[in-house]
KEPADO-676434 format. One record per residue: x, y, z of N, C-alpha, C in turn. Coordinates in steps of 0.001 Angstrom, whole numbers, plus 500000, padded with zeros to 6 digits. Each point is the difference from the previous one (the first is absolute). Last residue first. Layout:
XYZXYZXYZ...
// end
This chain:
425190428710357849500770501098499607499410500618498622498620495837502757501405500162499472500803501431499182495089499204501532500916499975501352501346499838499448496818499747496527500376501523500436500753500037501135500940495634496741498969500364501066500046501356500299501601498724495372500868499578501655498613500455500473501884499039494878499011500281500659499934499784501329503694501180495760499548499292501235498708500488500479501149500377494760499928500897501348500028499024501031501263499441494481499024499964501314500530500649500835499666503051496624499877498609500824501033498953499677499169504447497898500368500366501424499967498731501018499244502087494161499801498654501229500609500578501149498424503613497132501138499517499917499792498855501189497445503880498378499632498858499880500985498999499659499765504672502480500564500056498195499810498398499602498179500907504257499402500752498956500705499977498722500915495659502548500079501745500501499034500201499132499522494757501166500804500802498786499645501686500768499742494240501944499363501092499287500772501012499209499609494791502614500504500742499473499275501068499277500846495932504281498946500905499181501191500627498770500149495718504197500525501019499172499127500839499031500636497193505365499279499931498813500604501099498957501580497966504843500109500727499148499180499633498757499107499492505644500376499417498574500127500766498986498829500211504750501232500685499585500201499379498694496680499323503556501108498981499459501030500522499811495326501682500275501042500297500806501078499034500456495516500361497129500444499061500883500916499991501179496994503819497405500872499148499908500381498744500779496645504625497843500068498965500790500865498950499905500972504675497844499374498803499597499888499285501359501770505003497774499425499299501275499356498807499693503792502826497027498898499255499856499593499267501409503269504593498553499497498551500584498715499704499900504552503592498508498583499910499690499590498197500573503830504027499867499619499055500774498515500136499451502086503064496856500444499766501641499421498722499925501595502826495305498774499627500795500509499484501419502511499546495281499011501078500185498785499741500939505232497641498410498620499935500201499218501367500639504825499254499021498929499989498807498690500028500252503275498234503878500515500891498784499145500000498830497277498616504539501474499562499241500111500805499121496563499185504079500475501114499457501454499340499106496147496566501552500860500754500771500748501150498754495450496804500960500820500618498739500841500988500890496803495539501476500737501323500547500807500275498975495626496874500840500903500142498842500787501562500724496577495849501832500442501630500359501317500206499452496007495933498639500997500679501006500169501234499985497859497911495468499695499804501662501434500087500842500031502837495273499827498347499998499589500028501853498856504497497674501203499288500432499616498512500012497591504601497735499842498880501014501209499157499745501266504904498612498896499061499769499675499033501011503024504832499709499944498740500524498580499200499699503608504621499078498587499226500017499976498454500062503596504560501379499991498968499436498476499104500109502982505154499651499136499573500697499842498257499633503173505086500812499688498436499891499036499223499977500809504647500755499780499805498928499750498566499658500624501126504931499907500965498705499603499953498575499954495774502756500215500669500611500484501559499122495985495882500204501433500330499457500217501173500983495767496248498258501004500815501121501173500501499384494836497524498991501248500471499556500587500680500967496174496008498529500655500659500946501252500885499634495403496611497872501015500624499645500365500958501276496383497422499506501006499123500613501177500907499822495997501671498297500148500338501201500961499071500770499767501750494838499556498699500771500510500531501334498831503749497282500994499176499982499407498650500703497786504405500023499655499045498707500888498850499888501736504252503327498900499610499274499514499462498806505074499168502258498883501296499581498909499517499417502443496861503868500261500669498696498780501326499293502052499661505426499096499012498943499935500667498473504135501477502940498430500215499878499440498794499395504995502340502094499141498846499989498605500282499622503698503236501206499734500056498886498979498575499761503475499721503763499737501208499235499305499803498514499770495902503157500924500934499530499539501292499408498028494509500288500282501015500840501438501102499463496009495460498314500892500875499629500214501142501364497415494748498529500210501053501250501090500949499493496013495857498929501206500676499367500241501021500954497299495098500405500206501517500520501042500232499313495654496026499522501798500343499978500127501394500364495846497630499863500728500398501118501424500362499923496257499247496408500516499005500644500666499876500877498537504055498150498810499184500322500343498708500320503749503524500955499338499598498733498566499225500363502891504117502366499745498744500166498972499634499019503935503918500466498881499270499473499845498903500237502635504407501714500140498747500127498366499727499154503928504282501962498984499661499079499738498691499784502776504317502788499831498738499852498679499512499292503540504143501850498865499623499086500347498309499635502071504895503153500242498373499563498662499822499240500684503859502837500181500317498718499820498770499133499358500887505060501420500351499719500346499739498445495744498429501650500326501530500564501081500585499604498018496500496594500490500144501697500241501158500086496686497677496355501094501146499986500206500434501416497589495294497151500172501183501168500965500852499877496418496325497252501420501038499738499863500789501561497181495241497222500418500826501217501213500811499606495982496517497331501638501077500143499621500532501370497331495047498138500224501124500848501217500628499947496233496795497267501572500303500037499994501048501030495784497904498674500709499556500998501297500488500280496955501243495974500546498397500221500733499728501449498220504393499165498852498991499762500271498525499974503591503156502907499435500310498560498460498836499670502396502901504428499631498782499548499401499834498677503572503453502860498930499981499089499952498391499796502607504225503509499609498146499593498859500639499054503698503326502350498747499803499040500195498525499852502686503800503795499570498730498840498798500159499628503984503077503218498557500289499411499973498419498942502646502337504770500423499235498900498440499665499372500600502421504434500285500610498820500035499193498492499409498718504683501406500259499988500249500763498727495696498053501114500674500791501248501274500791499832497478498134495430500373499257501152500090501393501337496852499354495631501052500753500414500303499378501242497501497913495036500245500353501513500997501359500524495869497609496118501366500735500201500114500242501421497274496210496268500548500732501272500811501002500090496250496861496568500930500747500007500422500507501503496272497777497365501229498979500664501575500717499935494990500942498567500627499785498599501732499536500727496110500938502948499307499436498829500850500013498761501331501326504648499822498631499497499248499216498909503179504108502070498732499764499153499854499025499489502834502065504542499847498988498984498856500325499355504082502279503429498316500240499056499806499051498770503209500872505013500140499494498590498475500321499647503884501414504178498686500002499553500111499522498513502847501201505082499747499585498468498663499791499750501484501129504463499900501102499068499862499600498483499964496580504156501144500823499812500018501066499081496262497711500681500385500400501230501204500840499920497154499518495660500378499074501107500701500829501045496070500419495572501200500774500887500274498836500869497268499766495224500338499494501542501031500266500379496005500527495877501218500823500927500069499435501172497289498619494960500105499720501419501093500703500573497116500912495086501093500091500928499979499629501935496700501110495997500334498698499661501039499930500851497776503783501954499868499423498667500472498463499641501025501255504490499716501066499023499661499716498711500731497961505279499774499574498665499600501371499386503028498269504733498949500860499322499478499630498605502895498752505245499766499867498576499059500745499333504050499181504465498476500463499413500567500104498467503084498255502769499361500686500806498695500605499964503195495254499594499199501033499045499411501050501107502951495550500639500850501729500005499089500660499252498290495819500995500715500597501422500510501394499891496208496721497651500920500765499339500982500970501184496143495493499007500740500962500764501090500622499525495570495972499189500359501863499746501115500209501201501443496276498737499374501318500507498293499554499932505804498609499715498728499258500000498902501186500453504514501876498110499409499201501135498710499463499795503699503540498200499827498608499119499307499062501209501870505042499839498459499493500342499824498839499243504183502492499426499926499555501395498277499413500371501793502329495906499706501157501111500135499128501502500555497444495689501023501232500038499871501103501085496773495992499285501013499565500547501306501455499959495416500901498420500074499827501549501543499197500474499162500956495401500107501606500877500374499272501689499418496819496625501260500537499618500262501197500911496036497830500013500614499457500931501006500414499795496926502206497374500023500239501313500914499233500935499887499269495224500232501484500353500070500000501497498578495678498303501455500568500289500449501749500293495219499067499410500879498952501243501160500392499822497959501995496448499560500726501360500561499027500987500126498215495613500554501402500032499811500855501558498492495623498829501226499763499175500602501460500137496003498907502433500754498864500075501490500080499410496169503659499427500428499454501373501187499192500179498335500640495627500331501336500638500565499699501479497409496695497954501233499970499538501031501117500639495402499678500998500937498979500642501308500014499678496903502664497762500490500644501375500911498773500676498463498890495747500982500926499755500292500759501292496419496575499538501442499649500109501015500701499990495268501127502810500672499566498677500954499920500123497395498652504348500815501378499316500610499467498364497699496727502674499277500848499154500701500935499565502278495366502191498910501561500336499530500520498856502119495741502343499884500338498704498791500687500036504273498829503010498980500937499928499527499730498373503612497710501306499409499891501186498678500781499689502514500165496123499874498569500496498986499909501245501485504442498519499428499516499055499783498343500345501750503086503076499081501032499514499381499337498715503274497985502975498924500196500592498933501216499416503803498269498027499404499155499946498616500416501070503303502914499116499176499810498745499118498843500142503188501092503322498925500731500172498777499923498572504166497503500086498635499454501448499221501207499724503367500499497211499618498761499716498553499609500791503240503741500914498758500296498992499262498873499577503662499518503304498344500699500154499137500390499133504296497740499052499184499266500723498498500828500534503561502210497894499034499227498742499174498757500805502906502890502678498738501017499206499294499083499134503646498133502200498956500050500862498982500712499309503966500083497630499183498720500084498960499834501009502557503993499768498986499879499128499497498626499414502443502006503988498949500200500185499323499201498363504836501250501407499224499201500806498496499673500054502419502700496740500923498633500335499259499187501286498500503908498496499036499148499340501162498550500129500580504039502754498661499780500269499814498579498878504035502201500173499995499005501342498491499603499769501477503175496715500513498532500163499891498841500962497857504493499921499298498966499169500711498714500129500312503435503949500875499554499104499124498731499149498545501871504340500304501014499094500442499727498511497179497398504073501124499467499033500008501519499194497348498321505110499950501047498573501448499490499203497150497065503690501474500691500121499927500516498715496681496668501596499597501527500373501442500756500063497926494963497858501206501046500486499326501249500176498506494483498207499690501032501032501583500880500190497347495260497625501178501013499831499157501328500596498540495103499188500699500308501068500842501348499975496842498245496778501487499539499707500561500206501676495488500657499474500028498735499270501666499670500315498153504296501617500012498743500984500105498693499460500952503882497341500731499958501039499559498843500838497105500704496524501085499519499546501397499779501029495619502127500823499661498478499672501557499456499910499989504321500348499917499682501297499814498497499656499731502853496188501311499673500541500107499250501488495550500865498176500854499020499288501431499868500373497516503477501740499540498750500892500554498910498982500844504051498045500484500054501636499974498502500455497476501137496050501511499614499977500864500043500955495478501233500510500067498563499598501275499329499426499413504825501423499536499288501190500119498302499579500640503464496757501287500009500974499708499295501104496870500273496376501287499442499421501182499758501373495584502007501082499846499221499506501098499054499760500056504604500078499983499515501668500208498149499715499641502875495922501095499972501019500204499359501047495877500379497745500736498789499501501468500188500670495443502361500994500682499541500943501207498800499352495958504238498845500773499170499519501014499492501257495991502749502396500947500107499009500599498829499316495249500552502846501654499676499940500395500117498959494953501075502539500710500049498898501442499701500544495198499403502513501327500561500031500867499294499101495575498868501216499738501403499022501745500435500298498396495914501457499931500536500819500048501654499536499763495932497192499064500011500698499767500701501076502008501481495428500528499714500797498690499407501337500009502192495431500138498867499886500606499061501297499907504828499982498412499622499043500091498591499908503970502194501014499164499912500865498765499599500129504189497991496681499430501105500281498542500228501163505446497596499483498344499561500062499104501260500155504987498957497106499249500582501067498348499310500403503466498734496434499088501375499962499671500467501250502875495517500057500502500983498457499214501335499813498735497608503621501512499687500073500113500871498975496008498894500038499815500977500914501551500078500324498836496843497242499547500985499222500418501165500981500535495742501260500938500075499111499905501749499449496689497968502873501069499976500895501049500907498713495350500440498392500774499021500334501277500338501003494692502156498900501695500269499891500379499078500500494874501236498140500875499092500304501619500318500042495783503688500096500838499183499160500937499091500852496246499713502306500262500821498435500572501423499991499504495492503884500077500908499460500151500157498949500531496070501908498671500145499992499414501420499782505081499013501607498842498795499574498936500721499996504798501705499947498575500684500312498846499071499710504354499152498871500381500383501132498646500736500740501116495714496848499242501037500094500502500419501365502979497003497169499046499811500568499523501418500413504252498463497817498724500166498888498450500098500839504454499560502336500341501212499261498645500121498753501697497186504365498670500000499233499804501431499156504439498347501886499340498831499605498674500379499560502788503235501422500391499561499081499465498620499245498165502951503754500010500356498412500644499223499021499424499504504953499531499245499288499712500334498242501939502705504218500986498666499846499277498935498634499715505759500022498955498625500696500797498662499397501482504411498413500684499525501082499236498536500956498233502818496109501615499410499499501034499478501388495488501780500209499438498819499335501632499688499733499659502795504499499555499724498756500049498984499130499857500846505918500737499806498590499235500389498728500344501412505567499100499800499074500678499668498407502097500948504495500093498652499573499122499626498917500382504269502250501453499741499532499915498691499168496608501733503045499867500363498813501162499380499043497519498345504610501495500295499579500024500565498445495907498161501689500628501227500831501581500344499929497210498886495396500284499386501539500613500898500935496595499902495360500588501045500796500528499348501243499119497378495356499608500321501246500753501023500779500509497812495604499126500978499996499497500271501227503481496717498715500315501553499583498717501159499715500279494993502609501386500630499639500177501611499552495521497788500933500814500063501004501474500718499867497315499256496172499364500956500715500747499932501348501303496733497064500648501064499481499394501384501265498166495526501016501467499930500078500512501584499464495348499257499094500460500076501345501750500213500393498808498757495867499745501424500087499885500682501292500395495415498451501265500823499923499616501354500391496364496820500126500995499818500815501258501057500141496992500108496186499368500411501265500846499846501103501454497964496227499843501270499758499754501203501327499437494986499591501458500496500352500107501420500223495478497779501341500602500021498776501414500592500269498335498072504337499548500753498761500474499730498870498987496474503811500984500518499223499866500946498816496491499235504237500637498956499169501204500537499708496449501859502512499563498870500126500892498915499564499350505120500264499540499389498479500039498553500376501742502725503603498359500542499503499637499231498856504213498604501781498918499868500828499012500475499714503727500968497325499662498624500038498584499748500814502037504152500303499281500000498781499323498342499691502753501130503644498969500617500146498995499682498665504438498905499890499343499111500715498499500327500354503130502942497540499510498831499251499157499053500751501499503817502235499023500536498935499522498884499259503378499640503419498626500613500772499102500012498429504234499121499063499791498926500465498231499982500809502713503785498350499594499194499038499261498564500496501788502920503139498863500737499479499581499052499076503623498600501864499204499541500557498929500768499289504008501207498115499584498763499575498770499224500853501613504558501070499679499633498564499223498439499980502663501028503796498597500636500135499161499916498507504743498659499811499045499082500854498615500400500248503505502670498526499425499292498910498882498753500365501821503165503492499188500596498799499714499278498791502938497947503157498756500099500399498903501044499303504651499602498549499302498575500277498599499903500421502988504013500103499207499873498597499380498547500283502104501287503639498891500504499746499046499987498844504412497776501049498788499197500738498534501118499789504247501388498156498934498813499137499166499301500675500796505334501042501111498625500124498994499257498928499941505063498878499325498816500733500934498874500166500332504258497705500399500242501392499608498723500751498331500458494898501176500990500580499900500167501646497071497890496451500176499495500950501499500354500654497692501685496174498763499876500674500720499210501661501458501119495106500342501168501059499132499647501316500234497647495602498838501211500131500253500901501238502524495810499332500067500800499012499346501291499640498847496979503617501434500668500072500351500868499083496095497064499472499789500851501120501370500889500323500401496423496856499060501018499275499543500982501279502631496087501413500782500963499072499295501143499361497488496950503049501193501031500725500795500715499006497256496924498055498974500819500599500973501014500655501768496307497857499542500901499083499481501288500679501134496577502941501154500424499382499453501253498921497254496880501913499965501231500950501312500594499383498755496655497137499062501059500322499813501154500760503439496230499548499892500798498886498912501239499727500795496679503732500909500892499524500005500976499282496857496651500417499719501179500968501062500991499792499955496112496976498847501122499721500201501131501317503129496289500833500183500982498879498996500992499475498547496823502898500874500732500779500734500861498999497355496223498263499200501380500471500726500922500864502901496411498335499267500794498737498746501062500730502121496806503072500862501438499732499269500620498649496449498292503418500952499247499046501156501157499590496680501043504385499832499686498650501562499453499250499121503168504808499572498772499377500131499895498698502022503846501902499799499160501313499808498739499672500442504229497183500984498736499960499883498808500949496965503722499727501237500763499758500982498550500297495174500031500216500515499446501024501640500648499945497059500889496581499055500902501230501043499456501204501532497799495818500113502076499883498899500459501218499686495173499393501486500309500561500033501518499766495771498505499263500444499987501433501263500014500207498353500588495403499371500882500947500553499514501390500560497665495862501593501019500115499153500483501491496726497274497260501483499180500549501159500774500763495866502376498822499833499245500764501275498967500537499766502204495871499959500840500610500227499709501734499479497139496121501644500497500472499965501053500815495754498184498844500828499152500651501617500307500287497369502669497419499389500046501439500804498950500845500743500338495470500537501556500318499581499994501569498080496419497169501299499760500255500745501503500765494813498343500000500731500235499344501663500157500376495473496820501774500680501159500252501182500612499082496962495809499612499314501575500050500469500942500433501830495645500204500152500448498657498986500970499875503004498235504243498705500339499467499960500619498643503638498878503463499498498856499239498500500399499096502179503091503310501388499574499230499315498957498852497139502104503722499831500449498542500738499384498815499644499153505233499034499941499284499883500203498620503992500883502413499549498774499861498596499476499662501520504548500693500636499586498477499784498179500025497942502597503823499305500217498700500876499257498688502227499823504426498763499253499898499399500138498802503462502669500724500523498544499458498864499124500058499044504629501217500795499823498938499966498350499237499135500835504860498713500156499037500493500059498266503648500185503193499105499091500315498981499553499137502390503937500128501000499235499299498995498511499962499365504778501707498849499076498795500840498988499802502228502581502677498722500359500719499159498874499310504947501216499687499550498552499837498355500130500572502854503519502113500349499079498850499441498682499893498286504951502506500521498901499961500236499355498689500118505231501595499095498885499292500793498783500332499646504006503338501017499284499089499671498421499393495799502080501564501310500665500448500801498973499541494880500594497884500968499106500910501627500470500197496038501971497278500133500152501405500919499232501010499599499698495333500469500973500309499904500388501310497523496306498194501344499717500507500788501186500235494480498835500356500972501192499205501587499711500898496621495542499521500293501467500796500848500838499121496986496540497338501088499984501042500332501421500376495525497158498484500981500782499651501196500066500556495593497923500877500049500075498450501034500439499540498708499593504748500051498633499204499880500059498665499900503449503296498383499825499053500511498574499700503069502458502889498909499232500615498558499430498959505313499568498263498757501121500220498786499505501082505099497627499415498832500171499587499247500844500531504700498818500997499652500924498890498409500315499513503207497262503430499149500845500369499929501692498995501738495037499549501040500954500199498977501300500635497494496304499957501551499568500317500946501015500283496151500450497396499560500113501599501174499801500741500242499337495414499927501252499938499639500036501687500379495778498258501209500768500167499823501247500231496129498133499625500444499606501369501529500168499699497434500976496537499455500549501182500875499505500974500851498163496377500083501062499668499834500803501487498611495877499491501143499780500193500477501726499932495594499102498968500166499879501659501248500251500042499164499500495359499642501579501021500416499878501069499948496042497938501590500752499609499693501443500514496209496691500453501595499783501047500866500656499512496015500629497784499748500226501316501501499929500715500854500612494946499262499253500520500034500710501469501166503243496009500457499049501126498861499019500466500211502033494878499427499887501448500620499298500952502291502392495030499393498701500782499524500036501394500690503762497064500485498947498896499386498591500691496987504130501209501148499276500367500534499263499015496746504136498566500073498646500266501321499233500499499574505383500512499795498932498940500026498688500560498637504553502747501032498900499818499556499393498898498779505246500884499391498917499698501490498743499858500836503957501478498697500506500275499229498494499575505283500730501725498818499470498861498838500183500442504597502418502196499046499062500057499117499930498625505139502247502534498667499914499043499101498982500399502608503659503145500149498473499477498834499867498996
// end
């Protein structure tokens, strides 16, 4: 456990009454060390209690929330700490969002490193709670020792030390910088306050933590892939909870996936991005927020819906195991299917248990392209535009436009017959095979009112001949 040889001057000294209240809270919870200046070793407590420090956190926040002497980061930390330690049992809706996001990020980070295989959700929650209680032990002990609210960097190092730099009784719950729940918000803060060279949380995620700069002399490798996966997955959970969308039934057809999920995907992206930007005025660089919110969140949301793991989480019921190799996350499902996701560039490749294979790519502007070759030889391709309109083509030879072409372009055909479609008007356009036409059925999937209304569209075939107007019908009408 990390300790500081010399304590910096506190931001705010506690009054005797405030200090007495903290001591009373600790005594009531059985947490006060006999010295009266420290918290007992919480690692020795069986079945780590939930909310062990919730009351003392709430009291400290009431002391500092209106103080001009205490910085914004410290206020934010304590504003959310009670709900996080209490695992949603207390706190406002906003504070509980913080709890779900931080605990979700923590669990997804551990899971993707292969640390949680074979554990039940209750065992996982107990392990994360033990770390949360150790954070409380470190932070409150420091407050008692200095008689006030420490400088934020010093206090945060005690938080980080408990989460990622302490040898825990169950070592599989030891985190790293990319999987620490506070990394998204405190990216620019010192991970090793008072040490030289100074290493920020973000630097440790991007470049690793050298052993020479670690308070415990434990080095860590870069963990950006884990950071992207954990935070994007927690963002998806936030979206699922906001729109009340959940489903654990796998979908094998891209047509069915997009017809049932495209509008919900838009809502999940919006809700997730709100968590990552508006709700969290976080220090993570804008380009990484963009990567998580615009590229990785929809990639993970679509994959979770495709495989029946779209449940409020952290909860991936159909996953067998996960691992990280370089920039890639590999997920193996209980039915034998697997997916490899490269979150740095927004690409995934999957192989289903039945032998069908597919690829999904999210472009920098948010456009999503999907292609799947079915086990029986059929092909499906689709493009989800940044404005959430969807193009879909199926049939032998169906493909996304050639490299360098507009990603809205889908091509499909049988034999030597091909047909290219650019973005169509809103609605679901069906182009039937007709004499003189080169191509097969091409459908635009679009959220629709379901009333069966008839719109009109006009397009040309590869020969440049006008082939409209063409009836636009809902996908359900064939």
